[in-house]
N, C-alpha and C positions, 0 to 999 in steps of 0.2 A: 423635155427640159425647157427651162425658162430662159428668156433673154433679159439681162439685168443691166441697168445703167448705173455707173459709178460717176458721181458729179464731183469734180475736184478742181482746185486752183492752187496757186503757190502757197507754200508753208502749211500743207495738210499735215496732220499728225501721222507719221509714217506707219505705225502699227495699226492705226484705225483704218488705213487703206489695206495694208498687207494681210492682216488676219482674216477679215471677212472675204476679201478677194480670193485668197487661197482656199478657204473653206467652200465658197460657192463654186469656184472652178473645179475643186476636187469632187464636188457632188455632181459635176457634169453640166452645170449651167454655163451659158454663153454670157460674156461680159463685154460691154462697150465702155470705154472711158470717155466721158463727156467733159467739156470745159468751155471756156469763153471762146477760144480760137483753136480750130483744128490745126494740128501740126506743132503747136507749142509744146515745149518740155516744161513740166512743173516739178519742183523739188519739195521733198518733205522737210518739215521743220527741223528734224534731227539729222538731216542730210543722209539718211540711210536709203531712201527711195528716190528715184528719178523716173518719171513716167511721161509718156507722150500722149497728148490729147488726140483721140482718134476721130472725134466728131464734135463740131460746134453744137452747144446746147440749143442755140437759136434755130438750128436746122433739124434738131431731133424731133421725132413724132411720137407722141404718147402711145399711139396704137402699136408701135414697134417694140414696146417694152412691157415686161410683166412686173417689174419692181424697180425701185430707185434706192440706192445706198449713198449716203452723204457722210464721208469721214469728217472728223473735227479738226482741231488745230486752228490756224488763222484762215484757212481756205474758205469756210462758210462766210466769214466777214467780208471777204473779197467778192464772193458770189452773190451776196444779198444786195449788192448795188448794181448787179447786172440784170437787166430786164428779162433777158432770155432765160437765165437760170431761175429767176423767181417765177416766171410764167410756166416753165416746164415743171418745176416742183409743185406748184399749185395744181396744174392740170393732172399730174399723176395722183395727187391726193384726192382730188374731186372725182377722178375716174375709179376710186376705190381700189387702187393698186397699192401693194405694200410700199411704204416710204419709211426707210430706216435711217435714223440720224443719231450720231453718237457724239458725246462730249459737248463741243461748242456748236455742232451742226443744228440743234434746234433753233438757233438764231435765224437760220434760213427759213425754217418752218414758220417763224413769227412773221417774217417779211412776206411769205406766201399765204398768210392768213389761214393757217391750218391748225392752230393750237387752241383757239377759243373753245372752252368747255371740255377740253380733253385732259386726260391724266398724262403727264409728261415728266420725264426726268432729264437731267443734263449735268454738265459740269457746274459746280456751285455758283460761279460768276454769272451764269445765264439765268439763274433762278428768278431773280426779281423781274427781269425782262419778260420771262414767260408768264409770271403771275400778273404783271401789268397788261399783258396781252390776253388775259382771260383763261390761262391754263391752270390746272390743278397740279402743282408741282409736288412730286414725291421723291424720296431718296431710296431708290432700289436699283439693283444692277441692270435690270431690263424691265421696261414697261410697255406692253402692247396695249393700244387703245384703238379698237377697230382696225383700220389699215395702217396706223402709225406705230412704229416701234422706236423707242428711244433707250439709250443707255448713257451712263455717267462718264466713264473713263476707260483707258486701255485695259485695266484689270477686268472689266466687264465684257470684253470682246468674245470670250467663249459663249456666254449666255446670249449675247447680242446676235452672234452668228447662228446659234441654235434657233433663236426666235425667228430669224429671217427664213431659215430652211423650213421650219415648221409652217410658217404662213404660206410659203410657196407651195408646200405639199397639200395643205388643207384649204387654202384660199383665204382671202381677207374677209373677216366678218363685216357685215354691213353696220354702219353706225346707227344707233337707235335714237340718239338725241339730235339736236339741230346740226345740220351739215355745216361745214366751214363756210363762213362768209354769207350764210343764209339765216334769216330769222333775226337779224340784228342790223342796225344801221352801221355802215362802215365808219361813220363819223362819231358814233356813240362810244363813250368810254366803257370798257368792261367794268363790272362791279368790283369794288375794292375787296381784297381778301385779307 
């Protein structure tokens, strides 16, 4: 069974944590809850979930995990300004490990420079940011692109969870085009879409 990191902060979307967490645990996978500070308690946006951060993301090691799941809500916006969260997310993506982001969570993928040239979906308010970062945005319930899995909203969580389980079972396919952050200058603007 795999060891999976869930990366969360305050105001995460409750169901976007709970549904994949329960599905992955139910399939026998081990889960660590990572956040900015170990021991902190973070609450869901809808006040249905309250969880404790088990390990600081700054101390987490990529080699200890087989996949990363990032719930949406306001949590990704908090995490994208934390160097440790951004560095860990980027390192997981570059290691070709499954990175699954739902709703607003692709905003953290932008900060980690993992969306350029990728097909991505998200909550509609993140669409323009993704396009400006060089992603090809699509409106589908789940979009796997090599090792990145994205979904739009809570209604998509069954398909999102299925896609994570499938990639854990089959392995993440290698990316066939330019790897994230490679083959382009980090100062160059992505082409307009």
